[in-house]
MARDRENFI-867064 format. One record per atom (N, C-alpha, C): residue number from 1; chain; atom name; x, y, z. Coordinates in steps of 0.05 Angstrom, whole numbers. Layout:
! residues N
   i ch at      X      Y      Z
 NUM  A CA      X      Y      Z
...
This chain:
! residues 229
   i ch at      X      Y      Z
   1  A  N   2796   3357   3447
   1  A CA   2797   3356   3417
   1  A  C   2780   3374   3404
   2  A  N   2761   3387   3420
   2  A CA   2744   3407   3408
   2  A  C   2760   3434   3400
   3  A  N   2753   3446   3378
   3  A CA   2770   3467   3372
   3  A  C   2743   3489   3365
   4  A  N   2752   3517   3371
   4  A CA   2739   3537   3362
   4  A  C   2757   3553   3343
   5  A  N   2743   3566   3321
   5  A CA   2756   3579   3303
   5  A  C   2737   3596   3289
   6  A  N   2742   3621   3283
   6  A CA   2729   3640   3269
   6  A  C   2735   3639   3236
   7  A  N   2714   3634   3219
   7  A CA   2716   3637   3194
   7  A  C   2718   3664   3181
   8  A  N   2740   3671   3167
   8  A CA   2739   3696   3154
   8  A  C   2730   3694   3122
   9  A  N   2730   3674   3107
   9  A CA   2721   3677   3081
   9  A  C   2717   3644   3075
  10  A  N   2701   3638   3055
  10  A CA   2698   3614   3042
  10  A  C   2699   3619   3013
  11  A  N   2707   3593   3003
  11  A CA   2711   3592   2971
  11  A  C   2712   3561   2966
  12  A  N   2689   3554   2946
  12  A CA   2690   3527   2941
  12  A  C   2685   3512   2963
  13  A  N   2697   3484   2966
  13  A CA   2695   3469   2990
  13  A  C   2714   3479   3016
  14  A  N   2722   3502   3013
  14  A CA   2742   3508   3034
  14  A  C   2732   3534   3051
  15  A  N   2735   3530   3079
  15  A CA   2733   3554   3098
  15  A  C   2763   3558   3107
  16  A  N   2766   3586   3106
  16  A CA   2788   3599   3118
  16  A  C   2786   3613   3143
  17  A  N   2806   3605   3161
  17  A CA   2809   3624   3187
  17  A  C   2836   3644   3181
  18  A  N   2841   3654   3201
  18  A CA   2867   3670   3197
  18  A  C   2887   3655   3189
  19  A  N   2897   3633   3197
  19  A CA   2917   3623   3187
  19  A  C   2913   3591   3178
  20  A  N   2887   3582   3177
  20  A CA   2888   3553   3166
  20  A  C   2866   3554   3147
  21  A  N   2865   3532   3128
  21  A CA   2845   3525   3111
  21  A  C   2833   3497   3118
  22  A  N   2810   3499   3119
  22  A CA   2793   3473   3125
  22  A  C   2777   3462   3101
  23  A  N   2781   3436   3096
  23  A CA   2761   3427   3076
  23  A  C   2731   3418   3087
  24  A  N   2713   3428   3075
  24  A CA   2687   3431   3085
  24  A  C   2671   3408   3070
  25  A  N   2667   3383   3087
  25  A CA   2651   3363   3075
  25  A  C   2622   3364   3084
  26  A  N   2615   3384   3099
  26  A CA   2587   3387   3108
  26  A  C   2569   3406   3087
  27  A  N   2584   3427   3081
  27  A CA   2569   3445   3060
  27  A  C   2544   3454   3070
  28  A  N   2541   3464   3092
  28  A CA   2515   3473   3106
  28  A  C   2494   3450   3105
  29  A  N   2500   3425   3112
  29  A CA   2480   3402   3110
  29  A  C   2476   3398   3081
  30  A  N   2494   3404   3061
  30  A CA   2487   3398   3033
  30  A  C   2473   3422   3019
  31  A  N   2466   3441   3037
  31  A CA   2448   3464   3024
  31  A  C   2465   3480   3005
  32  A  N   2492   3482   3014
  32  A CA   2513   3499   3001
  32  A  C   2531   3489   2981
  33  A  N   2517   3466   2966
  33  A CA   2535   3456   2945
  33  A  C   2544   3477   2925
  34  A  N   2530   3496   2919
  34  A CA   2541   3516   2899
  34  A  C   2542   3544   2911
  35  A  N   2539   3542   2938
  35  A CA   2539   3570   2953
  35  A  C   2566   3580   2962
  36  A  N   2586   3566   2963
  36  A CA   2610   3577   2973
  36  A  C   2628   3588   2947
  37  A  N   2619   3609   2940
  37  A CA   2630   3620   2916
  37  A  C   2638   3602   2892
  38  A  N   2620   3589   2884
  38  A CA   2626   3571   2862
  38  A  C   2620   3592   2836
  39  A  N   2641   3591   2818
  39  A CA   2652   3610   2799
  39  A  C   2629   3617   2782
  40  A  N   2618   3600   2767
  40  A CA   2593   3604   2745
  40  A  C   2570   3618   2762
  41  A  N   2566   3607   2784
  41  A CA   2538   3616   2800
  41  A  C   2543   3646   2808
  42  A  N   2565   3650   2820
  42  A CA   2571   3679   2828
  42  A  C   2572   3698   2812
  43  A  N   2585   3688   2786
  43  A CA   2584   3709   2761
  43  A  C   2558   3718   2755
  44  A  N   2539   3696   2752
  44  A CA   2511   3700   2742
  44  A  C   2500   3719   2763
  45  A  N   2502   3714   2788
  45  A CA   2489   3725   2808
  45  A  C   2495   3757   2811
  46  A  N   2524   3763   2805
  46  A CA   2531   3788   2805
  46  A  C   2525   3806   2782
  47  A  N   2524   3790   2760
  47  A CA   2517   3807   2733
  47  A  C   2486   3817   2738
  48  A  N   2471   3799   2751
  48  A CA   2444   3808   2750
  48  A  C   2440   3834   2772
  49  A  N   2454   3830   2794
  49  A CA   2456   3848   2814
  49  A  C   2467   3876   2801
  50  A  N   2483   3877   2781
  50  A CA   2496   3898   2770
  50  A  C   2475   3914   2755
  51  A  N   2456   3903   2749
  51  A CA   2432   3918   2733
  51  A  C   2411   3923   2751
  52  A  N   2413   3919   2778
  52  A CA   2393   3926   2796
  52  A  C   2369   3911   2800
  53  A  N   2371   3882   2793
  53  A CA   2350   3865   2798
  53  A  C   2354   3853   2822
  54  A  N   2348   3864   2842
  54  A CA   2351   3854   2871
  54  A  C   2325   3851   2886
  55  A  N   2302   3864   2874
  55  A CA   2278   3866   2889
  55  A  C   2261   3839   2883
  56  A  N   2241   3835   2897
  56  A CA   2225   3811   2892
  56  A  C   2199   3821   2874
  57  A  N   2207   3825   2845
  57  A CA   2189   3831   2827
  57  A  C   2193   3813   2806
  58  A  N   2173   3808   2783
  58  A CA   2175   3791   2761
  58  A  C   2196   3800   2742
  59  A  N   2210   3782   2728
  59  A CA   2230   3786   2709
  59  A  C   2231   3763   2690
  60  A  N   2246   3764   2673
  60  A CA   2248   3743   2652
  60  A  C   2261   3720   2666
  61  A  N   2277   3721   2686
  61  A CA   2291   3700   2703
  61  A  C   2268   3680   2715
  62  A  N   2243   3688   2718
  62  A CA   2223   3672   2725
  62  A  C   2217   3652   2702
  63  A  N   2217   3657   2681
  63  A CA   2213   3640   2658
  63  A  C   2238   3623   2654
  64  A  N   2262   3631   2656
  64  A CA   2286   3619   2650
  64  A  C   2290   3598   2674
  65  A  N   2282   3604   2701
  65  A CA   2282   3584   2719
  65  A  C   2265   3562   2714
  66  A  N   2238   3563   2703
  66  A CA   2223   3544   2696
  66  A  C   2235   3528   2674
  67  A  N   2246   3541   2654
  67  A CA   2259   3530   2635
  67  A  C   2281   3510   2641
  68  A  N   2297   3517   2659
  68  A CA   2318   3500   2668
  68  A  C   2311   3478   2681
  69  A  N   2292   3482   2699
  69  A CA   2280   3461   2714
  69  A  C   2268   3438   2692
  70  A  N   2249   3448   2676
  70  A CA   2239   3428   2658
  70  A  C   2258   3415   2636
  71  A  N   2277   3431   2634
  71  A CA   2302   3421   2612
  71  A  C   2314   3397   2627
  72  A  N   2323   3401   2649
  72  A CA   2338   3384   2665
  72  A  C   2323   3357   2677
  73  A  N   2300   3366   2687
  73  A CA   2281   3348   2704
  73  A  C   2253   3351   2691
  74  A  N   2245   3338   2666
  74  A CA   2222   3345   2656
  74  A  C   2195   3332   2673
  75  A  N   2203   3311   2687
  75  A CA   2181   3299   2702
  75  A  C   2175   3313   2730
  76  A  N   2190   3332   2738
  76  A CA   2190   3343   2765
  76  A  C   2172   3368   2770
  77  A  N   2158   3371   2791
  77  A CA   2149   3392   2798
  77  A  C   2168   3406   2817
  78  A  N   2166   3433   2825
  78  A CA   2184   3444   2843
  78  A  C   2172   3465   2862
  79  A  N   2186   3470   2884
  79  A CA   2179   3488   2902
  79  A  C   2201   3497   2917
  80  A  N   2198   3526   2922
  80  A CA   2222   3539   2939
  80  A  C   2208   3541   2966
  81  A  N   2221   3530   2985
  81  A CA   2210   3532   3013
  81  A  C   2233   3544   3030
  82  A  N   2222   3554   3055
  82  A CA   2242   3570   3073
  82  A  C   2260   3555   3088
  83  A  N   2252   3530   3099
  83  A CA   2269   3513   3113
  83  A  C   2262   3482   3105
  84  A  N   2279   3465   3106
  84  A CA   2277   3437   3099
  84  A  C   2259   3430   3125
  85  A  N   2241   3411   3118
  85  A CA   2224   3399   3136
  85  A  C   2225   3365   3132
  86  A  N   2217   3353   3155
  86  A CA   2215   3322   3154
  86  A  C   2203   3310   3131
  87  A  N   2183   3326   3118
  87  A CA   2168   3316   3097
  87  A  C   2182   3320   3071
  88  A  N   2199   3335   3071
  88  A CA   2213   3342   3048
  88  A  C   2236   3318   3044
  89  A  N   2233   3304   3017
  89  A CA   2259   3285   3017
  89  A  C   2283   3297   3006
  90  A  N   2301   3289   3024
  90  A CA   2332   3298   3019
  90  A  C   2343   3276   3000
  91  A  N   2365   3287   2983
  91  A CA   2375   3272   2960
  91  A  C   2386   3244   2970
  92  A  N   2397   3244   2994
  92  A CA   2410   3218   3002
  92  A  C   2394   3199   3015
  93  A  N   2366   3205   3017
  93  A CA   2347   3186   3031
  93  A  C   2341   3166   3007
  94  A  N   2343   3174   2980
  94  A CA   2336   3155   2958
  94  A  C   2363   3147   2945
  95  A  N   2373   3130   2954
  95  A CA   2402   3126   2945
  95  A  C   2403   3115   2917
  96  A  N   2384   3098   2910
  96  A CA   2384   3085   2883
  96  A  C   2373   3100   2860
  97  A  N   2365   3125   2865
  97  A CA   2357   3143   2845
  97  A  C   2363   3168   2850
  98  A  N   2368   3186   2827
  98  A CA   2375   3215   2829
  98  A  C   2355   3233   2841
  99  A  N   2328   3223   2834
  99  A CA   2310   3242   2843
  99  A  C   2287   3223   2858
 100  A  N   2270   3235   2877
 100  A CA   2269   3262   2882
 100  A  C   2292   3273   2903
 101  A  N   2297   3298   2898
 101  A CA   2319   3308   2914
 101  A  C   2319   3339   2915
 102  A  N   2329   3350   2934
 102  A CA   2327   3381   2936
 102  A  C   2355   3393   2921
 103  A  N   2351   3407   2898
 103  A CA   2375   3421   2885
 103  A  C   2376   3444   2902
 104  A  N   2403   3451   2908
 104  A CA   2408   3469   2930
 104  A  C   2408   3496   2917
 105  A  N   2393   3517   2932
 105  A CA   2396   3543   2924
 105  A  C   2423   3555   2935
 106  A  N   2435   3567   2919
 106  A CA   2465   3580   2931
 106  A  C   2461   3595   2955
 107  A  N   2477   3591   2971
 107  A CA   2474   3604   2997
 107  A  C   2484   3632   2995
 108  A  N   2467   3648   2988
 108  A CA   2472   3676   2983
 108  A  C   2454   3692   3002
 109  A  N   2453   3684   3026
 109  A CA   2430   3698   3047
 109  A  C   2405   3703   3034
 110  A  N   2395   3682   3019
 110  A CA   2369   3684   3008
 110  A  C   2348   3670   3023
 111  A  N   2358   3650   3040
 111  A CA   2341   3637   3058
 111  A  C   2320   3618   3047
 112  A  N   2324   3608   3023
 112  A CA   2305   3590   3010
 112  A  C   2318   3566   2999
 113  A  N   2303   3545   2992
 113  A CA   2317   3522   2980
 113  A  C   2296   3512   2961
 114  A  N   2306   3504   2935
 114  A CA   2290   3492   2915
 114  A  C   2287   3464   2917
 115  A  N   2265   3452   2916
 115  A CA   2259   3421   2920
 115  A  C   2246   3411   2894
 116  A  N   2257   3392   2885
 116  A CA   2244   3377   2861
 116  A  C   2229   3354   2871
 117  A  N   2208   3346   2851
 117  A CA   2190   3325   2860
 117  A  C   2186   3308   2837
 118  A  N   2194   3282   2832
 118  A CA   2195   3270   2811
 118  A  C   2164   3257   2808
 119  A  N   2150   3261   2783
 119  A CA   2125   3249   2777
 119  A  C   2106   3254   2799
 120  A  N   2108   3274   2815
 120  A CA   2092   3282   2832
 120  A  C   2082   3312   2836
 121  A  N   2058   3315   2844
 121  A CA   2050   3343   2850
 121  A  C   2062   3352   2875
 122  A  N   2069   3375   2875
 122  A CA   2080   3390   2901
 122  A  C   2066   3382   2923
 123  A  N   2078   3367   2945
 123  A CA   2064   3365   2966
 123  A  C   2054   3386   2984
 124  A  N   2031   3384   2999
 124  A CA   2025   3410   3015
 124  A  C   2041   3409   3038
 125  A  N   2052   3431   3043
 125  A CA   2072   3435   3066
 125  A  C   2060   3460   3082
 126  A  N   2062   3459   3108
 126  A CA   2054   3477   3126
 126  A  C   2074   3503   3129
 127  A  N   2085   3507   3106
 127  A CA   2101   3532   3105
 127  A  C   2095   3548   3079
 128  A  N   2105   3572   3078
 128  A CA   2100   3592   3058
 128  A  C   2125   3589   3040
 129  A  N   2117   3593   3010
 129  A CA   2137   3593   2990
 129  A  C   2155   3620   2996
 130  A  N   2183   3619   2987
 130  A CA   2200   3641   2991
 130  A  C   2202   3658   2968
 131  A  N   2198   3683   2964
 131  A CA   2198   3698   2942
 131  A  C   2232   3701   2937
 132  A  N   2237   3698   2911
 132  A CA   2265   3698   2907
 132  A  C   2271   3723   2888
 133  A  N   2290   3738   2892
 133  A CA   2297   3761   2872
 133  A  C   2309   3752   2848
 134  A  N   2307   3769   2825
 134  A CA   2317   3756   2798
 134  A  C   2345   3747   2799
 135  A  N   2361   3762   2819
 135  A CA   2390   3753   2822
 135  A  C   2392   3724   2833
 136  A  N   2376   3718   2851
 136  A CA   2374   3691   2863
 136  A  C   2363   3673   2845
 137  A  N   2344   3679   2828
 137  A CA   2337   3660   2810
 137  A  C   2357   3655   2783
 138  A  N   2372   3676   2778
 138  A CA   2390   3675   2758
 138  A  C   2416   3655   2770
 139  A  N   2425   3659   2800
 139  A CA   2443   3642   2810
 139  A  C   2435   3614   2804
 140  A  N   2408   3606   2811
 140  A CA   2399   3579   2814
 140  A  C   2400   3569   2785
 141  A  N   2394   3582   2764
 141  A CA   2399   3575   2738
 141  A  C   2428   3564   2735
 142  A  N   2444   3581   2738
 142  A CA   2474   3574   2737
 142  A  C   2479   3550   2757
 143  A  N   2466   3545   2777
 143  A CA   2472   3525   2795
 143  A  C   2461   3498   2778
 144  A  N   2442   3496   2765
 144  A CA   2432   3472   2745
 144  A  C   2455   3469   2730
 145  A  N   2467   3485   2712
 145  A CA   2489   3479   2696
 145  A  C   2509   3468   2709
 146  A  N   2518   3479   2733
 146  A CA   2541   3469   2747
 146  A  C   2533   3439   2757
 147  A  N   2512   3436   2766
 147  A CA   2504   3405   2775
 147  A  C   2509   3387   2751
 148  A  N   2497   3395   2730
 148  A CA   2500   3382   2707
 148  A  C   2527   3371   2700
 149  A  N   2546   3392   2699
 149  A CA   2571   3391   2692
 149  A  C   2583   3370   2710
 150  A  N   2582   3374   2737
 150  A CA   2597   3356   2753
 150  A  C   2587   3330   2756
 151  A  N   2560   3322   2748
 151  A CA   2551   3295   2749
 151  A  C   2565   3281   2724
 152  A  N   2568   3299   2703
 152  A CA   2580   3285   2679
 152  A  C   2611   3281   2681
 153  A  N   2625   3301   2692
 153  A CA   2650   3303   2691
 153  A  C   2668   3290   2717
 154  A  N   2654   3291   2741
 154  A CA   2672   3287   2761
 154  A  C   2667   3258   2777
 155  A  N   2649   3243   2764
 155  A CA   2643   3215   2777
 155  A  C   2668   3200   2783
 156  A  N   2689   3197   2764
 156  A CA   2709   3180   2765
 156  A  C   2729   3187   2791
 157  A  N   2733   3212   2792
 157  A CA   2749   3219   2815
 157  A  C   2736   3223   2842
 158  A  N   2711   3222   2841
 158  A CA   2695   3219   2868
 158  A  C   2703   3189   2877
 159  A  N   2707   3169   2858
 159  A CA   2714   3144   2869
 159  A  C   2738   3142   2884
 160  A  N   2758   3162   2879
 160  A CA   2782   3161   2897
 160  A  C   2782   3171   2924
 161  A  N   2759   3178   2931
 161  A CA   2751   3185   2960
 161  A  C   2739   3161   2974
 162  A  N   2735   3138   2960
 162  A CA   2724   3117   2978
 162  A  C   2744   3105   2994
 163  A  N   2737   3099   3019
 163  A CA   2751   3088   3042
 163  A  C   2733   3070   3059
 164  A  N   2747   3049   3071
 164  A CA   2732   3031   3092
 164  A  C   2715   3046   3106
 165  A  N   2691   3035   3117
 165  A CA   2670   3046   3135
 165  A  C   2654   3067   3123
 166  A  N   2658   3075   3097
 166  A CA   2644   3094   3081
 166  A  C   2631   3084   3055
 167  A  N   2605   3091   3049
 167  A CA   2595   3081   3022
 167  A  C   2587   3105   3003
 168  A  N   2595   3106   2982
 168  A CA   2593   3131   2968
 168  A  C   2568   3125   2946
 169  A  N   2552   3145   2944
 169  A CA   2528   3149   2924
 169  A  C   2533   3177   2911
 170  A  N   2543   3177   2885
 170  A CA   2548   3203   2872
 170  A  C   2569   3215   2889
 171  A  N   2559   3243   2895
 171  A CA   2579   3260   2909
 171  A  C   2577   3255   2942
 172  A  N   2556   3240   2948
 172  A CA   2555   3235   2981
 172  A  C   2570   3209   2990
 173  A  N   2579   3212   3015
 173  A CA   2591   3192   3028
 173  A  C   2575   3186   3056
 174  A  N   2567   3160   3059
 174  A CA   2554   3152   3080
 174  A  C   2570   3136   3102
 175  A  N   2573   3144   3126
 175  A CA   2587   3130   3145
 175  A  C   2570   3105   3155
 176  A  N   2582   3082   3156
 176  A CA   2570   3059   3164
 176  A  C   2578   3046   3190
 177  A  N   2593   3060   3205
 177  A CA   2602   3052   3234
 177  A  C   2579   3065   3252
 178  A  N   2588   3064   3280
 178  A CA   2571   3070   3299
 178  A  C   2570   3100   3306
 179  A  N   2550   3112   3317
 179  A CA   2548   3140   3322
 179  A  C   2570   3146   3342
 180  A  N   2581   3131   3363
 180  A CA   2598   3137   3377
 180  A  C   2626   3139   3361
 181  A  N   2633   3122   3346
 181  A CA   2658   3120   3327
 181  A  C   2656   3148   3306
 182  A  N   2635   3153   3299
 182  A CA   2636   3174   3280
 182  A  C   2642   3201   3295
 183  A  N   2629   3204   3318
 183  A CA   2638   3230   3331
 183  A  C   2665   3230   3338
 184  A  N   2676   3207   3348
 184  A CA   2705   3206   3355
 184  A  C   2724   3213   3324
 185  A  N   2716   3200   3305
 185  A CA   2728   3208   3281
 185  A  C   2729   3237   3274
 186  A  N   2700   3246   3274
 186  A CA   2696   3272   3267
 186  A  C   2711   3293   3280
 187  A  N   2715   3291   3306
 187  A CA   2732   3312   3323
 187  A  C   2760   3305   3315
 188  A  N   2772   3279   3311
 188  A CA   2800   3273   3303
 188  A  C   2803   3292   3276
 189  A  N   2785   3289   3258
 189  A CA   2790   3299   3229
 189  A  C   2792   3328   3233
 190  A  N   2780   3340   3250
 190  A CA   2784   3373   3254
 190  A  C   2814   3377   3252
 191  A  N   2831   3360   3269
 191  A CA   2857   3365   3272
 191  A  C   2871   3360   3243
 192  A  N   2858   3349   3225
 192  A CA   2872   3344   3199
 192  A  C   2858   3367   3181
 193  A  N   2845   3383   3195
 193  A CA   2829   3407   3175
 193  A  C   2812   3393   3154
 194  A  N   2796   3375   3163
 194  A CA   2772   3366   3148
 194  A  C   2749   3366   3168
 195  A  N   2726   3378   3159
 195  A CA   2704   3383   3172
 195  A  C   2681   3361   3161
 196  A  N   2671   3345   3181
 196  A CA   2648   3326   3172
 196  A  C   2623   3334   3183
 197  A  N   2596   3330   3173
 197  A CA   2575   3340   3184
 197  A  C   2573   3330   3214
 198  A  N   2557   3343   3230
 198  A CA   2554   3341   3258
 198  A  C   2541   3317   3263
 199  A  N   2519   3307   3248
 199  A CA   2506   3283   3253
 199  A  C   2511   3263   3234
 200  A  N   2515   3237   3242
 200  A CA   2520   3216   3225
 200  A  C   2502   3211   3204
 201  A  N   2474   3215   3208
 201  A CA   2454   3210   3190
 201  A  C   2456   3225   3168
 202  A  N   2471   3247   3167
 202  A CA   2475   3268   3144
 202  A  C   2500   3259   3129
 203  A  N   2504   3252   3106
 203  A CA   2527   3245   3090
 203  A  C   2544   3268   3085
 204  A  N   2569   3262   3084
 204  A CA   2590   3279   3075
 204  A  C   2588   3287   3044
 205  A  N   2594   3312   3038
 205  A CA   2589   3322   3007
 205  A  C   2619   3326   3001
 206  A  N   2628   3310   2978
 206  A CA   2651   3307   2968
 206  A  C   2655   3333   2951
 207  A  N   2680   3344   2948
 207  A CA   2687   3365   2932
 207  A  C   2681   3363   2903
 208  A  N   2677   3382   2892
 208  A CA   2672   3382   2859
 208  A  C   2697   3388   2846
 209  A  N   2719   3391   2857
 209  A CA   2742   3396   2848
 209  A  C   2763   3381   2851
 210  A  N   2782   3372   2836
 210  A CA   2803   3355   2842
 210  A  C   2821   3364   2861
 211  A  N   2824   3354   2884
 211  A CA   2840   3360   2907
 211  A  C   2859   3336   2916
 212  A  N   2880   3336   2902
 212  A CA   2896   3313   2907
 212  A  C   2907   3312   2939
 213  A  N   2919   3334   2949
 213  A CA   2930   3334   2972
 213  A  C   2908   3328   2993
 214  A  N   2885   3338   2991
 214  A CA   2865   3331   3013
 214  A  C   2855   3303   3013
 215  A  N   2852   3294   2988
 215  A CA   2844   3268   2981
 215  A  C   2864   3246   2998
 216  A  N   2889   3251   2994
 216  A CA   2908   3235   3004
 216  A  C   2908   3241   3036
 217  A  N   2904   3260   3042
 217  A CA   2903   3268   3075
 217  A  C   2878   3251   3084
 218  A  N   2852   3249   3070
 218  A CA   2835   3233   3080
 218  A  C   2837   3205   3078
 219  A  N   2850   3193   3059
 219  A CA   2856   3167   3056
 219  A  C   2877   3159   3076
 220  A  N   2898   3176   3081
 220  A CA   2918   3168   3101
 220  A  C   2902   3168   3130
 221  A  N   2888   3187   3136
 221  A CA   2871   3183   3163
 221  A  C   2857   3155   3165
 222  A  N   2843   3149   3146
 222  A CA   2828   3124   3149
 222  A  C   2846   3098   3151
 223  A  N   2869   3098   3134
 223  A CA   2885   3075   3134
 223  A  C   2898   3075   3162
 224  A  N   2905   3098   3173
 224  A CA   2918   3099   3198
 224  A  C   2896   3088   3215
 225  A  N   2872   3097   3216
 225  A CA   2851   3087   3236
 225  A  C   2846   3060   3235
 226  A  N   2844   3048   3212
 226  A CA   2839   3017   3209
 226  A  C   2862   3002   3223
 227  A  N   2885   3014   3218
 227  A CA   2911   2999   3229
 227  A  C   2906   2999   3261
 228  A  N   2898   3020   3276
 228  A CA   2899   3020   3302
 228  A  C   2876   3003   3310
 229  A  N   2857   3001   3297
 229  A CA   2832   2982   3303
 229  A  C   2839   2954   3301
């Protein structure tokens, strides 16, 4: 049931091989929420690159990034780190609140993630902050706007992805069955061109665009699975 395939391009929640398209519900462990060529993020990124702001030097995007953080999350401190660590709170660990969580830096080969901390000072981490180019900061500002838009607009159709054995919190889906069942279903879903996170403890990330065909395929799989059980 295991399959190997080569990804040729990515766009939104989709990964493309030579002949197939896969719905990616992993999104690089949630880190690529706005990294797979999300329209407004990529337009902002390219527009800043077009004027040559690709080096790690000061620009007005430093102030804009701080402004965006404080506008959307006034009670938060933030830190850009190289890799997620066990001491950093992930969004799905606090299921009853939106914060604290890591708002994801677009996956543009920049290698850093922005973490927000509600009503707390930035914790001491044994890792260094990551310098970001003005283009990366511009893309992150656009990601803030995209996140707010999706939170406001897409909540209702996320409900349409709810199926037995899964609990939904915002755009996250948590599997409530066993590890063994999860691995079995994960491999079966590859045949349906739907990719789940490798580990059960990591939630699936629902798409931010209406995808009726993929949603029906998701629901049909779980209805069939429940019938067999």
